[in-house]
C-alpha positions as CSV (number, residue, x, y, z in Angstrom):
1,X,32.6,-7.1,-29.4
2,X,35.3,-9.7,-29.6
3,X,37.8,-7.4,-27.9
4,X,35.5,-7.0,-24.9
5,X,35.0,-10.7,-24.6
6,X,38.7,-11.3,-24.8
7,X,39.2,-8.6,-22.1
8,X,36.7,-10.4,-19.8
9,X,38.5,-13.7,-20.4
10,X,41.9,-12.2,-19.6
11,X,40.6,-10.9,-16.3
12,X,38.9,-14.1,-15.3
13,X,40.3,-15.8,-12.2
14,X,38.4,-18.9,-13.2
15,X,40.3,-19.2,-16.5
16,X,43.6,-18.5,-14.8
17,X,43.0,-21.4,-12.5
18,X,41.9,-23.5,-15.4
19,X,45.4,-23.2,-17.0
20,X,47.1,-24.6,-14.0
21,X,48.4,-28.2,-14.5
22,X,47.6,-28.2,-18.2
23,X,49.1,-31.2,-19.8
24,X,49.8,-31.3,-23.5
25,X,47.9,-33.9,-25.5
26,X,46.7,-34.6,-29.0
27,X,43.4,-33.2,-30.1
28,X,42.1,-36.7,-30.7
29,X,42.9,-37.7,-27.1
30,X,41.4,-34.5,-25.8
31,X,38.1,-35.0,-27.6
32,X,38.1,-38.7,-26.8
33,X,38.3,-37.9,-23.1
34,X,35.6,-35.3,-23.3
35,X,33.2,-37.7,-25.2
36,X,34.0,-40.5,-22.8
37,X,33.0,-38.4,-19.8
38,X,29.9,-37.1,-21.7
39,X,28.8,-40.7,-22.2
40,X,29.5,-41.8,-18.6
41,X,27.5,-38.8,-17.4
42,X,24.7,-39.4,-19.9
43,X,24.3,-43.0,-18.6
44,X,24.5,-42.1,-14.9
45,X,22.2,-39.1,-15.4
46,X,19.5,-41.2,-17.1
47,X,19.7,-43.7,-14.2
48,X,19.1,-40.9,-11.7
49,X,16.4,-39.4,-13.8
50,X,14.6,-42.7,-13.9
51,X,14.9,-43.0,-10.1
52,X,13.5,-39.5,-9.6
53,X,10.6,-40.3,-11.9
54,X,9.9,-43.5,-10.0
55,X,9.6,-41.7,-6.7
56,X,7.6,-38.8,-8.2
57,X,4.4,-38.2,-6.1
58,X,2.5,-37.6,-9.3
59,X,2.7,-40.1,-12.2
60,X,3.7,-38.9,-15.7
61,X,4.9,-35.5,-14.5
62,X,8.2,-35.6,-16.5
63,X,9.7,-32.5,-14.8
64,X,10.3,-34.5,-11.6
65,X,13.0,-36.3,-13.5
66,X,15.1,-33.1,-13.5
67,X,16.1,-34.0,-10.0
68,X,18.5,-36.5,-11.6
69,X,20.8,-33.6,-12.5
70,X,21.8,-33.6,-8.8
71,X,24.5,-36.1,-9.7
72,X,26.2,-33.8,-12.3
73,X,28.2,-31.6,-9.8
74,X,29.6,-34.7,-8.1
75,X,30.8,-36.2,-11.4
76,X,32.4,-33.0,-12.5
77,X,33.9,-32.3,-9.1
78,X,35.6,-35.7,-9.0
79,X,37.0,-35.4,-12.6
80,X,38.2,-31.8,-12.2
81,X,39.8,-32.2,-8.8
82,X,41.0,-35.8,-8.9
83,X,41.8,-36.4,-12.6
84,X,42.6,-32.9,-14.0
85,X,44.1,-31.8,-10.7
86,X,42.7,-28.3,-10.9
87,X,40.6,-26.3,-8.5
88,X,36.9,-26.1,-8.0
89,X,37.3,-22.3,-8.6
90,X,38.5,-23.0,-12.1
91,X,35.0,-23.9,-13.2
92,X,33.4,-20.8,-11.7
93,X,32.8,-21.6,-8.1
94,X,33.9,-18.3,-6.6
95,X,33.6,-17.6,-2.9
96,X,31.9,-14.7,-1.2
97,X,29.5,-13.8,-4.0
98,X,27.5,-17.0,-4.5
99,X,24.2,-15.6,-3.1
100,X,24.4,-12.1,-4.6
101,X,25.4,-13.4,-8.0
102,X,22.7,-16.1,-8.0
103,X,20.0,-13.5,-7.0
104,X,21.3,-11.2,-9.7
105,X,21.0,-14.0,-12.2
106,X,17.5,-14.9,-11.0
107,X,16.4,-11.4,-11.6
108,X,17.9,-11.2,-15.0
109,X,16.4,-14.5,-16.1
110,X,12.9,-13.5,-14.9
111,X,13.1,-10.1,-16.6
112,X,14.3,-11.8,-19.8
113,X,11.3,-14.2,-20.0
114,X,8.9,-11.5,-18.8
115,X,10.1,-9.4,-21.8
116,X,9.3,-12.3,-24.1
117,X,5.8,-12.6,-22.7
118,X,5.2,-8.9,-22.9
119,X,6.3,-8.7,-26.5
120,X,4.3,-11.8,-27.4
121,X,1.1,-10.3,-25.9
122,X,1.7,-6.9,-27.7
123,X,2.0,-8.8,-31.0
124,X,-1.1,-10.9,-30.3
125,X,0.9,-14.1,-30.1
126,X,0.2,-14.9,-26.5
127,X,-3.1,-14.8,-24.7
128,X,-3.6,-14.9,-20.9
129,X,-6.4,-17.3,-19.9
130,X,-6.4,-17.1,-16.1
131,X,-4.7,-18.7,-13.1
132,X,-4.3,-22.3,-11.9
133,X,-4.2,-21.7,-8.2
134,X,-4.1,-25.5,-7.6
135,X,-0.5,-25.4,-9.0
136,X,0.7,-23.3,-6.1
137,X,1.9,-26.5,-4.5
138,X,4.4,-26.9,-7.3
139,X,6.1,-23.5,-6.9
140,X,8.7,-24.5,-4.3
141,X,9.5,-28.1,-5.6
142,X,9.4,-26.8,-9.2
143,X,11.9,-24.0,-8.4
144,X,14.2,-26.5,-6.6
145,X,14.0,-29.0,-9.5
146,X,14.7,-26.4,-12.1
147,X,17.6,-25.1,-10.0
148,X,19.1,-28.6,-9.8
149,X,18.7,-29.1,-13.6
150,X,19.9,-25.7,-14.7
151,X,22.9,-25.5,-12.4
152,X,23.8,-29.0,-13.4
153,X,23.7,-28.0,-17.1
154,X,25.7,-24.8,-16.4
155,X,28.4,-26.7,-14.4
156,X,28.8,-29.1,-17.2
157,X,28.7,-26.8,-20.2
158,X,30.1,-23.4,-19.1
159,X,31.9,-24.5,-15.9
160,X,33.6,-27.6,-17.3
161,X,33.3,-27.8,-21.1
162,X,34.3,-24.2,-21.8
163,X,37.2,-24.2,-19.4
164,X,38.3,-27.7,-20.6
165,X,38.7,-26.5,-24.2
166,X,39.9,-23.0,-23.3
167,X,43.1,-24.5,-21.8
168,X,44.4,-25.4,-25.2
169,X,42.3,-23.7,-27.8
170,X,41.4,-20.2,-26.6
171,X,38.2,-18.6,-25.4
172,X,36.3,-18.2,-28.7
173,X,36.7,-21.8,-29.7
174,X,35.8,-22.8,-26.1
175,X,32.6,-20.7,-26.2
176,X,31.5,-22.2,-29.5
177,X,32.1,-25.7,-28.4
178,X,30.4,-25.3,-25.1
179,X,27.3,-23.8,-26.8
180,X,27.2,-26.7,-29.3
181,X,27.4,-29.1,-26.4
182,X,24.5,-27.2,-24.8
183,X,22.4,-27.7,-27.9
184,X,23.0,-31.5,-28.2
185,X,20.8,-32.7,-25.3
186,X,17.8,-30.7,-26.7
187,X,17.9,-32.3,-30.1
188,X,15.4,-35.1,-29.3
189,X,12.9,-32.8,-27.5
190,X,9.4,-32.4,-28.8
191,X,8.9,-29.6,-31.4
192,X,12.6,-28.8,-31.9
193,X,13.4,-27.1,-35.2
194,X,16.2,-25.0,-36.8
195,X,15.2,-21.8,-34.9
196,X,15.2,-23.8,-31.6
197,X,18.8,-24.9,-32.3
198,X,19.9,-21.3,-33.2
199,X,18.3,-19.8,-30.1
200,X,19.7,-22.4,-27.8
201,X,23.2,-21.8,-29.3
202,X,22.8,-18.0,-28.9
203,X,21.7,-18.2,-25.3
204,X,24.6,-20.5,-24.7
205,X,26.9,-17.7,-25.9
206,X,25.0,-15.3,-23.6
207,X,25.7,-17.7,-20.6
208,X,29.3,-18.0,-21.6
209,X,29.8,-14.2,-21.7
210,X,28.0,-13.9,-18.3
211,X,30.4,-16.5,-16.9
212,X,33.4,-14.5,-18.2
213,X,32.1,-11.0,-17.3
214,X,31.1,-11.9,-13.7
215,X,33.7,-14.6,-13.4
216,X,31.5,-17.2,-11.7
217,X,29.0,-20.0,-12.5
218,X,26.5,-18.7,-10.0
219,X,25.0,-16.0,-12.2
220,X,24.7,-18.4,-15.1
221,X,22.8,-20.9,-13.0
222,X,20.6,-18.1,-11.7
223,X,19.6,-16.8,-15.1
224,X,19.1,-20.3,-16.5
225,X,16.9,-21.3,-13.5
226,X,14.7,-18.2,-13.6
227,X,14.2,-18.5,-17.4
228,X,13.1,-22.1,-17.2
229,X,11.1,-21.7,-14.0
230,X,9.3,-18.6,-15.3
231,X,8.6,-20.2,-18.7
232,X,7.1,-23.3,-17.2
233,X,5.9,-23.0,-13.6
234,X,5.0,-19.3,-13.7
235,X,3.6,-18.6,-17.2
236,X,2.7,-22.1,-18.3
237,X,4.6,-22.5,-21.6
238,X,6.4,-25.6,-22.7
239,X,10.1,-25.6,-21.6
240,X,12.1,-27.0,-24.5
241,X,9.1,-29.0,-25.5
242,X,8.3,-30.3,-22.0
243,X,5.1,-29.2,-20.2
244,X,4.9,-28.5,-16.5
245,X,2.3,-27.6,-14.0
246,X,1.9,-23.8,-14.0
247,X,0.5,-20.9,-11.9
248,X,-0.8,-19.0,-15.0
249,X,-2.4,-20.3,-18.2
250,X,-1.2,-18.8,-21.4
251,X,-2.0,-19.9,-24.9
252,X,-0.3,-19.2,-28.2
253,X,-1.9,-18.0,-31.4
254,X,-1.2,-21.1,-33.3
255,X,2.3,-22.6,-33.9
256,X,4.7,-20.4,-35.8
257,X,8.1,-18.9,-35.8
258,X,7.0,-15.8,-33.9
259,X,5.7,-17.6,-30.8
260,X,7.8,-20.8,-30.8
261,X,5.1,-23.4,-31.2
262,X,5.1,-26.6,-29.2
263,X,8.8,-26.3,-28.2
264,X,7.9,-23.1,-26.3
265,X,8.7,-19.4,-26.6
266,X,12.5,-20.1,-26.5
267,X,12.0,-21.3,-30.0
268,X,10.5,-18.0,-31.2
269,X,11.8,-15.0,-33.1
270,X,10.7,-13.0,-30.0
271,X,13.3,-14.9,-27.9
272,X,15.9,-14.4,-30.6
273,X,15.6,-10.7,-30.3
274,X,15.6,-10.8,-26.5
275,X,18.7,-13.0,-26.5
276,X,20.6,-10.7,-28.9
277,X,19.7,-7.6,-26.9
278,X,20.8,-9.2,-23.6
279,X,24.1,-10.4,-25.2
280,X,24.8,-6.8,-26.4
281,X,24.0,-5.4,-22.9
282,X,26.2,-8.0,-21.2
283,X,29.1,-7.2,-23.4
284,X,28.8,-3.4,-23.5
285,X,27.0,-2.2,-20.4
286,X,29.4,-0.5,-18.0
287,X,30.2,-2.8,-15.1
288,X,29.7,-0.1,-12.5
């Protein structure tokens, strides 16, 4: 498994670009710079989230705040190109395959969550209660908002964090660090527990391997977008503890480790199994 991941990393054009203009620095300085940018981004992101919530056409619909993530690519672009002096390609922005890779990612993400729902229904953990056709109006804005949020998270965690630490510490350390960073923003969400943290970390590793194997950020953003969009807007489950308008109405058989409780199915043992299977497939499935 590790040999395959190392092979993907060695072949990655993004990682080759990331090693250009690498300056030696102490670990303390390296981590300090990273934390500094994290805090700057956190403050600016919260300001933009507040702005998007303020202009939301419907009061108290929290998912409109996700539009605030639109600022993330601009912050990362400025830091990567102006401060680190490396290319946009070095964080996964490949040319020529943006649409095809994004569409492939959207399909994978939708199939992943559909598998969670199918397994949950077979186990009697999820129950379908009908449609909410009034929520059709949210399909397009919901997809756009989730795309903004998910691509923003992927650009920061896989695109920048992983390549930033890869330059001096190797791919395995970089994957672990980027997955930990991916977990951190979720820690204050409603209903989070130990399994939530484990699952978010595992799916972070899945996204990292996708980034390496397909050598772009597009597929990561596509999978992430489709997973969150399907979970919330399509099937009507909480997305990391956050409720959204939804086309379908599903209920859970109580709150337990199997169905994920109030955090949503991504905090379930069902999701754990799906994430592990997908990880194995991404690592071992023949590329052709």
